[in-house]
Backbone as a printed PyTorch tensor [residue, N CA C, xyz], in Angstrom:
tensor([[[ 117.6460, -114.7450,  -67.5830],
         [ 116.7460, -113.7640,  -66.9970],
         [ 117.3500, -112.3710,  -67.1420]],

        [[ 116.5450, -111.4330,  -67.6000],
         [ 117.0160, -110.0680,  -67.8100],
         [ 117.1890, -109.3540,  -66.4740]],

        [[ 118.1290, -108.4410,  -66.4300],
         [ 118.3610, -107.6580,  -65.2150],
         [ 117.1920, -106.7060,  -64.9940]],

        [[ 116.8310, -106.4940,  -63.7240],
         [ 115.7550, -105.5680,  -63.3840],
         [ 116.3070, -104.1530,  -63.3300]],

        [[ 115.6970, -103.2690,  -64.0760],
         [ 116.0950, -101.8630,  -64.0460],
         [ 115.6050, -101.2600,  -62.7300]],

        [[ 116.5050, -100.6120,  -61.9630],
         [ 116.0810,  -99.9910,  -60.6950],
         [ 115.0080,  -98.9240,  -60.9090]],

        [[ 114.1960,  -98.7110,  -59.8810],
         [ 113.0650,  -97.7860,  -59.9270],
         [ 113.4690,  -96.4170,  -60.4730]],

        [[ 114.5100,  -95.8090,  -59.9050],
         [ 114.8600,  -94.4500,  -60.3170],
         [ 115.3310,  -94.3830,  -61.7660]],

        [[ 116.0530,  -95.3940,  -62.2380],
         [ 116.4710,  -95.4100,  -63.6450],
         [ 115.2520,  -95.4960,  -64.5490]],

        [[ 114.3180,  -96.3350,  -64.1540],
         [ 113.0980,  -96.5060,  -64.9290],
         [ 112.3190,  -95.1950,  -64.9890]],

        [[ 112.1930,  -94.5260,  -63.8270],
         [ 111.4590,  -93.2650,  -63.7910],
         [ 112.1810,  -92.1730,  -64.5760]],

        [[ 113.5050,  -92.1890,  -64.5680],
         [ 114.2620,  -91.2320,  -65.3770],
         [ 113.9930,  -91.4520,  -66.8680]],

        [[ 113.9190,  -92.7130,  -67.2850],
         [ 113.5840,  -93.0300,  -68.6770],
         [ 112.2050,  -92.4840,  -69.0360]],

        [[ 111.2350,  -92.6970,  -68.1350],
         [ 109.8770,  -92.2120,  -68.3960],
         [ 109.8480,  -90.6840,  -68.4300]],

        [[ 110.6030,  -90.0440,  -67.5240],
         [ 110.6580,  -88.5900,  -67.4870],
         [ 111.2270,  -88.0410,  -68.7980]],

        [[ 112.3040,  -88.6350,  -69.2560],
         [ 112.9230,  -88.1840,  -70.5020],
         [ 111.9570,  -88.3340,  -71.6740]],

        [[ 111.2900,  -89.4680,  -71.7450],
         [ 110.3350,  -89.7050,  -72.8300],
         [ 109.1830,  -88.7070,  -72.7580]],

        [[ 108.6720,  -88.4900,  -71.5420],
         [ 107.5670,  -87.5490,  -71.3620],
         [ 107.9550,  -86.1260,  -71.6930]],

        [[ 109.1530,  -85.6880,  -71.2590],
         [ 109.5900,  -84.3150,  -71.5000],
         [ 109.8900,  -84.0500,  -72.9690]],

        [[ 110.3650,  -85.0640,  -73.6650],
         [ 110.6970,  -84.8890,  -75.0760],
         [ 109.4820,  -85.0860,  -75.9770]],

        [[ 108.3570,  -85.4520,  -75.3860],
         [ 107.1480,  -85.6440,  -76.1780],
         [ 107.2500,  -86.8030,  -77.1480]],

        [[ 107.9530,  -87.8540,  -76.7340],
         [ 108.1640,  -88.9970,  -77.6180],
         [ 107.0420,  -90.0210,  -77.5390]],

        [[ 106.0930,  -89.7970,  -76.6440],
         [ 105.0210,  -90.7650,  -76.4530],
         [ 103.8320,  -90.4990,  -77.3620]],

        [[ 102.7220,  -91.0760,  -76.9910],
         [ 101.4820,  -90.9330,  -77.7550],
         [ 101.0730,  -89.4550,  -77.8090]],

        [[ 100.6030,  -89.0190,  -78.9530],
         [ 100.2560,  -87.6120,  -79.1340],
         [  99.0980,  -87.1580,  -78.2550]],

        [[  98.1850,  -88.0440,  -77.9300],
         [  96.9870,  -87.6580,  -77.1920],
         [  97.1680,  -87.7420,  -75.6810]],

        [[  98.3660,  -88.1070,  -75.2290],
         [  98.6370,  -88.2480,  -73.8030],
         [  99.9910,  -87.6190,  -73.4880]],

        [[ 100.0870,  -86.9970,  -72.3280],
         [ 101.3730,  -86.4640,  -71.8930],
         [ 101.4980,  -86.6460,  -70.3880]],

        [[ 102.7330,  -86.5740,  -69.9010],
         [ 102.9770,  -86.7510,  -68.4720],
         [ 104.3320,  -86.1590,  -68.1200]],

        [[ 104.4720,  -85.7950,  -66.8480],
         [ 105.7290,  -85.2510,  -66.3480],
         [ 105.6570,  -85.1200,  -64.8460]],

        [[ 106.7880,  -84.8400,  -64.2440],
         [ 106.8420,  -84.6720,  -62.7850],
         [ 106.0020,  -83.4680,  -62.3650]],

        [[ 105.2700,  -83.5980,  -61.2720],
         [ 104.4860,  -82.4620,  -60.7910],
         [ 105.3830,  -81.4570,  -60.0840]],

        [[ 106.5320,  -81.9080,  -59.5750],
         [ 107.4790,  -81.0340,  -58.8890],
         [ 108.8820,  -81.4390,  -59.3190]],

        [[ 109.5480,  -80.5630,  -60.0420],
         [ 110.8880,  -80.8550,  -60.5360],
         [ 111.9030,  -81.1180,  -59.4440]],

        [[ 111.5830,  -80.7210,  -58.2030],
         [ 112.4900,  -80.9420,  -57.0810],
         [ 112.2250,  -82.2640,  -56.3610]],

        [[ 111.2590,  -83.0290,  -56.8360],
         [ 110.9050,  -84.3200,  -56.2310],
         [ 111.9760,  -85.3500,  -56.6000]],

        [[ 112.9760,  -85.4930,  -55.7440],
         [ 114.1010,  -86.3840,  -56.0370],
         [ 113.6880,  -87.8440,  -56.1150]],

        [[ 112.6070,  -88.2220,  -55.4470],
         [ 112.1350,  -89.6110,  -55.4920],
         [ 111.2710,  -89.8710,  -56.7270]],

        [[ 110.9440,  -88.8070,  -57.4490],
         [ 110.1250,  -88.9040,  -58.6630],
         [ 108.8310,  -89.6820,  -58.4180]],

        [[ 108.1470,  -89.3340,  -57.3490],
         [ 106.9310,  -90.0570,  -56.9590],
         [ 105.6580,  -89.4610,  -57.5340]],

        [[ 105.5810,  -88.1470,  -57.6310],
         [ 104.3230,  -87.4940,  -58.0020],
         [ 104.4060,  -86.9020,  -59.4000]],

        [[ 103.4460,  -87.3110,  -60.2310],
         [ 103.4250,  -86.9550,  -61.6420],
         [ 102.0760,  -86.3650,  -62.0120]],

        [[ 102.0740,  -85.6000,  -63.0840],
         [ 100.8460,  -85.0900,  -63.6980],
         [ 100.6820,  -85.7910,  -65.0340]],

        [[  99.4650,  -86.1070,  -65.3710],
         [  99.1730,  -86.6860,  -66.6760],
         [  98.0590,  -85.8990,  -67.3400]],

        [[  98.0390,  -85.9410,  -68.6610],
         [  97.0020,  -85.2670,  -69.4390],
         [  96.5440,  -86.2090,  -70.5420]],

        [[  95.2370,  -86.2660,  -70.7230],
         [  94.6530,  -87.0680,  -71.8040],
         [  93.7370,  -86.1650,  -72.6170]],

        [[  93.9250,  -86.1700,  -73.9230],
         [  92.9870,  -85.4830,  -74.8110],
         [  91.8520,  -86.4530,  -75.1010]],

        [[  90.6290,  -86.0030,  -74.8960],
         [  89.4770,  -86.8690,  -75.1170],
         [  89.4370,  -87.4180,  -76.5330]],

        [[  89.0580,  -88.6860,  -76.6730],
         [  89.0080,  -89.2900,  -78.0020],
         [  87.9090,  -88.6690,  -78.8710]],

        [[  88.1480,  -88.6140,  -80.1920],
         [  87.1430,  -88.0450,  -81.0920],
         [  85.8860,  -88.9130,  -81.1530]],

        [[  84.8090,  -88.3110,  -81.6090],
         [  83.5230,  -89.0110,  -81.8030],
         [  83.0180,  -89.6150,  -80.4950]],

        [[  83.2290,  -88.8900,  -79.3960],
         [  82.7630,  -89.3480,  -78.0890],
         [  82.3500,  -88.1170,  -77.2800]],

        [[  81.7430,  -88.3560,  -76.1260],
         [  81.3740,  -87.2570,  -75.2340],
         [  82.6120,  -86.5440,  -74.6980]],

        [[  83.7800,  -87.1380,  -74.9060],
         [  85.0500,  -86.5910,  -74.3980],
         [  85.7810,  -85.7400,  -75.4330]],

        [[  85.2650,  -85.7140,  -76.6630],
         [  85.9500,  -85.0040,  -77.7460],
         [  86.1850,  -83.5430,  -77.3740]],

        [[  87.3880,  -83.0530,  -77.6890],
         [  87.8090,  -81.6750,  -77.4310],
         [  87.9430,  -81.3320,  -75.9550]],

        [[  87.9690,  -82.3340,  -75.1060],
         [  88.1970,  -82.0940,  -73.6790],
         [  89.6230,  -82.5030,  -73.3230]],

        [[  90.1630,  -81.8230,  -72.3270],
         [  91.4860,  -82.1570,  -71.8250],
         [  91.3000,  -82.5780,  -70.3670]],

        [[  91.7320,  -83.7950,  -70.0620],
         [  91.5950,  -84.3380,  -68.7160],
         [  92.9510,  -84.3400,  -68.0180]],

        [[  92.9700,  -83.8330,  -66.7920],
         [  94.1860,  -83.8190,  -65.9760],
         [  94.0950,  -84.9040,  -64.9160]],

        [[  95.2420,  -85.5350,  -64.6580],
         [  95.3110,  -86.6150,  -63.6760],
         [  96.5440,  -86.4450,  -62.7970]],

        [[  96.4690,  -87.0030,  -61.6030],
         [  97.6370,  -87.1420,  -60.7350],
         [  98.0120,  -88.6120,  -60.7200]],

        [[  99.3040,  -88.8640,  -60.7950],
         [  99.8260,  -90.2300,  -60.7730],
         [ 100.8670,  -90.2980,  -59.6760]],

        [[ 100.7320,  -91.2820,  -58.7960],
         [ 101.7040,  -91.4480,  -57.7090],
         [ 102.4060,  -92.7980,  -57.8670]],

        [[ 103.7040,  -92.7350,  -58.0550],
         [ 104.5250,  -93.9400,  -58.1610],
         [ 105.1310,  -94.2230,  -56.7940]],

        [[ 104.6420,  -95.2600,  -56.1370],
         [ 105.1280,  -95.6180,  -54.8150],
         [ 106.5250,  -96.2250,  -54.8480]],

        [[ 107.0060,  -96.5870,  -53.6840],
         [ 108.3610,  -97.1420,  -53.5420],
         [ 108.5680,  -98.4140,  -54.3490]],

        [[ 107.4930,  -99.1420,  -54.6360],
         [ 107.6240, -100.4370,  -55.3160],
         [ 107.3120, -100.3730,  -56.8110]],

        [[ 107.1300,  -99.1460,  -57.3450],
         [ 106.9590,  -98.9830,  -58.7860],
         [ 108.2980,  -99.2960,  -59.4480]],

        [[ 108.3670,  -99.9950,  -60.5460],
         [ 107.3110, -100.4830,  -61.4210],
         [ 106.8490, -101.9140,  -61.1310]],

        [[ 107.2870, -102.4890,  -60.0160],
         [ 106.8040, -103.8360,  -59.6850],
         [ 105.3170, -103.8190,  -59.3520]],

        [[ 104.8370, -102.6900,  -58.8380],
         [ 103.4220, -102.5000,  -58.5320],
         [ 102.9570, -101.2450,  -59.2560]],

        [[ 101.7100, -101.2030,  -59.6660],
         [ 101.2340, -100.0470,  -60.4380],
         [ 101.1620,  -98.7840,  -59.5860]],

        [[ 101.2060,  -97.6380,  -60.2480],
         [ 101.0020,  -96.3830,  -59.5250],
         [  99.5250,  -96.2000,  -59.2020]],

        [[  99.2350,  -95.2650,  -58.3220],
         [  97.8420,  -94.8830,  -58.0970],
         [  97.5410,  -93.7310,  -59.0540]],

        [[  96.3290,  -93.7390,  -59.5770],
         [  95.9310,  -92.7560,  -60.5810],
         [  94.6390,  -92.1080,  -60.1190]],

        [[  94.6060,  -90.7710,  -60.2120],
         [  93.4280,  -90.0270,  -59.7840],
         [  93.1760,  -88.8900,  -60.7620]],

        [[  91.9580,  -88.8170,  -61.2530],
         [  91.5770,  -87.7110,  -62.1240],
         [  91.4280,  -86.4500,  -61.2880]],

        [[  91.9410,  -85.3410,  -61.8060],
         [  91.6930,  -84.0240,  -61.2460],
         [  90.4420,  -83.4750,  -61.9210]],

        [[  90.3880,  -83.6210,  -63.2420],
         [  89.2170,  -83.2090,  -64.0150],
         [  88.0880,  -84.1930,  -63.7590]],

        [[  86.8930,  -83.6550,  -63.5510],
         [  85.7430,  -84.5510,  -63.3570],
         [  85.4590,  -85.3040,  -64.6380]],

        [[  85.1480,  -86.5990,  -64.4710],
         [  84.8350,  -87.4580,  -65.6020],
         [  83.8850,  -88.5390,  -65.1150]],

        [[  82.9880,  -88.9510,  -65.9770],
         [  82.0540,  -90.0220,  -65.6570],
         [  82.4880,  -91.2710,  -66.4190]],

        [[  83.1540,  -92.1690,  -65.7210],
         [  83.5750,  -93.4650,  -66.2640],
         [  83.3970,  -94.5140,  -65.1770]],

        [[  83.0160,  -95.7450,  -65.5400],
         [  82.8040,  -96.7840,  -64.5300],
         [  84.0340,  -97.0890,  -63.6670]],

        [[  85.2350,  -96.8370,  -64.1750],
         [  86.4390,  -97.1640,  -63.4050],
         [  86.8800,  -96.0250,  -62.4930]],

        [[  86.1470,  -94.9030,  -62.4940],
         [  86.5470,  -93.7290,  -61.7130],
         [  85.5390,  -93.4880,  -60.5960]],

        [[  86.0480,  -93.3880,  -59.3630],
         [  85.2100,  -93.0780,  -58.2110],
         [  84.6660,  -91.6590,  -58.3820]],

        [[  83.3470,  -91.5040,  -58.3270],
         [  82.7160,  -90.2170,  -58.6120],
         [  82.8520,  -89.1960,  -57.4880]],

        [[  83.3380,  -89.6230,  -56.3330],
         [  83.5690,  -88.6780,  -55.2350],
         [  85.0050,  -88.1810,  -55.2080]],

        [[  85.9570,  -89.0900,  -55.4740],
         [  87.3750,  -88.7420,  -55.3190],
         [  88.1380,  -88.5980,  -56.6330]],

        [[  87.6270,  -89.2060,  -57.6970],
         [  88.3550,  -89.1880,  -58.9650],
         [  89.3850,  -90.3080,  -59.0840]],

        [[  89.5040,  -91.1400,  -58.0500],
         [  90.4880,  -92.2240,  -58.0870],
         [  90.0620,  -93.3090,  -59.0680]],

        [[  91.0500,  -93.8080,  -59.8120],
         [  90.8020,  -94.8980,  -60.7480],
         [  90.8540,  -96.2050,  -59.9620]],

        [[  89.8170,  -97.0210,  -60.1050],
         [  89.7350,  -98.3150,  -59.4330],
         [  90.5830,  -99.3120,  -60.2190]],

        [[  91.7080,  -99.7680,  -59.6360],
         [  92.5980, -100.6790,  -60.3630],
         [  91.9170, -101.9680,  -60.8180]],

        [[  90.9040, -102.4060,  -60.0940],
         [  90.2480, -103.6610,  -60.4560],
         [  89.3770, -103.5060,  -61.7040]],

        [[  89.1200, -102.2470,  -62.1220],
         [  88.2190, -102.0180,  -63.2520],
         [  88.9310, -101.5240,  -64.5070]],

        [[  90.2490, -101.3890,  -64.4280],
         [  91.0280, -100.9840,  -65.6020],
         [  92.0540, -102.0810,  -65.8670]],

        [[  91.9060, -102.7900,  -66.9860],
         [  92.7300, -103.9840,  -67.2250],
         [  94.2350, -103.8030,  -67.0260]],

        [[  94.8130, -102.6940,  -67.4790],
         [  96.2730, -102.5650,  -67.3560],
         [  96.7120, -102.4190,  -65.9000]],

        [[  95.8610, -101.9130,  -65.0340],
         [  96.2040, -101.8380,  -63.6060],
         [  95.9010, -103.1530,  -62.9090]],

        [[  94.8050, -103.7790,  -63.2990],
         [  94.3930, -105.0450,  -62.6940],
         [  95.3680, -106.1740,  -63.0220]],

        [[  95.9230, -106.1420,  -64.2240],
         [  96.8550, -107.1880,  -64.6700],
         [  98.2250, -106.5600,  -64.9200]],

        [[  98.6890, -105.7890,  -63.9710],
         [  99.9210, -105.0080,  -64.0920],
         [ 101.1280, -105.8780,  -64.4080]],

        [[ 101.9380, -105.3920,  -65.3430],
         [ 103.2140, -106.0180,  -65.6870],
         [ 104.3010, -104.9800,  -65.4840]],

        [[ 105.4580, -105.4210,  -65.0970],
         [ 106.5670, -104.5170,  -64.7960],
         [ 106.9500, -103.6360,  -65.9760]],

        [[ 106.7440, -104.1160,  -67.1880],
         [ 107.1390, -103.3160,  -68.3460],
         [ 106.0760, -102.2930,  -68.7610]],

        [[ 104.9310, -102.2510,  -68.0680],
         [ 103.9600, -101.1970,  -68.3100],
         [ 104.5140,  -99.8850,  -67.7600]],

        [[ 104.0400,  -98.7840,  -68.3310],
         [ 104.5080,  -97.4590,  -67.9210],
         [ 103.3110,  -96.5590,  -67.6260]],

        [[ 103.6140,  -95.3390,  -67.2010],
         [ 102.5400,  -94.3630,  -67.0060],
         [ 101.8400,  -94.0900,  -68.3330]],

        [[ 102.6100,  -94.0730,  -69.4060],
         [ 102.0120,  -93.8740,  -70.7290],
         [ 101.0350,  -95.0000,  -71.0600]],

        [[ 101.3760,  -96.2340,  -70.6990],
         [ 100.4760,  -97.3730,  -70.9120],
         [  99.1180,  -97.0880,  -70.2720]],

        [[  99.1460,  -96.5760,  -69.0520],
         [  97.9080,  -96.3000,  -68.3070],
         [  97.1110,  -95.1930,  -68.9860]],

        [[  97.7750,  -94.1190,  -69.3710],
         [  97.0730,  -93.0010,  -70.0110],
         [  96.4390,  -93.4260,  -71.3290]],

        [[  97.1650,  -94.2010,  -72.1130],
         [  96.6190,  -94.6930,  -73.3870],
         [  95.4270,  -95.6120,  -73.1310]],

        [[  95.5490,  -96.4880,  -72.1380],
         [  94.4420,  -97.3960,  -71.8290],
         [  93.2190,  -96.6250,  -71.3450]],

        [[  93.4120,  -95.6010,  -70.5340],
         [  92.2760,  -94.7830,  -70.0860],
         [  91.6010,  -94.1030,  -71.2790]],

        [[  92.3860,  -93.6270,  -72.2250],
         [  91.8180,  -92.9870,  -73.4080],
         [  91.0180,  -94.0040,  -74.2320]],

        [[  91.5460,  -95.2020,  -74.3790],
         [  90.8120,  -96.2580,  -75.0970],
         [  89.5160,  -96.5960,  -74.3580]],

        [[  89.6040,  -96.6370,  -73.0310],
         [  88.4460,  -96.9400,  -72.1880],
         [  87.3480,  -95.8950,  -72.4230]],

        [[  87.7460,  -94.6180,  -72.5540],
         [  86.7800,  -93.5430,  -72.8240],
         [  86.0640,  -93.7640,  -74.1520]],

        [[  86.7750,  -94.3400,  -75.1160],
         [  86.2440,  -94.4890,  -76.4730],
         [  85.4430,  -95.7750,  -76.6800]],

        [[  85.3840,  -96.6510,  -75.6740],
         [  84.6090,  -97.8820,  -75.8240],
         [  83.1440,  -97.5410,  -76.1060]],

        [[  82.4810,  -98.3370,  -76.9480],
         [  81.0860,  -98.0360,  -77.2940],
         [  80.1870,  -97.8160,  -76.0720]],

        [[  80.3900,  -98.5880,  -75.0190],
         [  79.5270,  -98.4520,  -73.8430],
         [  79.8820,  -97.2420,  -72.9790]],

        [[  81.0160,  -96.5770,  -73.2600],
         [  81.4340,  -95.4380,  -72.4440],
         [  81.4420,  -94.1110,  -73.1960]],

        [[  81.5370,  -94.1550,  -74.5120],
         [  81.7820,  -92.9150,  -75.2500],
         [  80.6010,  -91.9530,  -75.2840]],

        [[  79.4210,  -92.4360,  -74.9410],
         [  78.2460,  -91.5560,  -74.9620],
         [  77.7420,  -91.2210,  -73.5510]],

        [[  78.4700,  -91.6490,  -72.5110],
         [  78.0540,  -91.3370,  -71.1410],
         [  78.0250,  -89.8250,  -70.9450]],

        [[  76.9800,  -89.3420,  -70.2750],
         [  76.9400,  -87.9010,  -70.0240],
         [  78.1070,  -87.5330,  -69.1050]],

        [[  78.6740,  -86.3590,  -69.3390],
         [  79.8610,  -85.9410,  -68.6160],
         [  79.5910,  -84.6810,  -67.8030]],

        [[  80.3260,  -84.5090,  -66.7100],
         [  80.1930,  -83.2730,  -65.9210],
         [  80.5890,  -82.0550,  -66.7560]],

        [[  80.2430,  -80.8990,  -66.2650],
         [  80.5770,  -79.6600,  -66.9830],
         [  82.0800,  -79.5970,  -67.2310]],

        [[  82.4270,  -79.1630,  -68.4090],
         [  83.8490,  -79.0420,  -68.7630],
         [  84.5210,  -78.0530,  -67.8060]],

        [[  85.7050,  -78.4060,  -67.3570],
         [  86.4470,  -77.5570,  -66.4390],
         [  86.1770,  -77.8440,  -64.9690]],

        [[  85.1860,  -78.6830,  -64.6640],
         [  84.9150,  -79.0160,  -63.2650],
         [  85.9560,  -80.0210,  -62.7590]],

        [[  86.2460,  -79.9480,  -61.4620],
         [  87.2930,  -80.7900,  -60.8930],
         [  86.7950,  -81.5150,  -59.6380]],

        [[  87.4700,  -82.6180,  -59.3380],
         [  87.2200,  -83.3160,  -58.0830],
         [  87.8770,  -82.5160,  -56.9700]],

        [[  87.2370,  -82.4600,  -55.8040],
         [  87.8260,  -81.6870,  -54.7120],
         [  88.4200,  -82.5850,  -53.6520]]])
């Protein structure tokens, strides 16, 4: 059995990868507050997939990694308004039961895994043509 990497080491790895831009080109993430020693609150960005209602849009998200991350998934909330079945239209919160990577969370998944999956979700045939709120609008 492999040793479990402690939460803070894991988050440091993710921070380094995010800051160096080593992840997927269409997604980025980093700490929302550099002084957050617990590394709990993160910002994420997704570039809308091409050939969809999301093309040329930039979506901002908040990601909260609780005390039990990565054993349990983080909470994810869109700041930018978006119309997707997995996103609560009042709060912007992503419903974990409606996004496969959150619903079937594995310890080796990362914040990047979630951002990439959300981008793929936007590009699904049944979602890519959904009408979207005005660009630049945000959840309050």
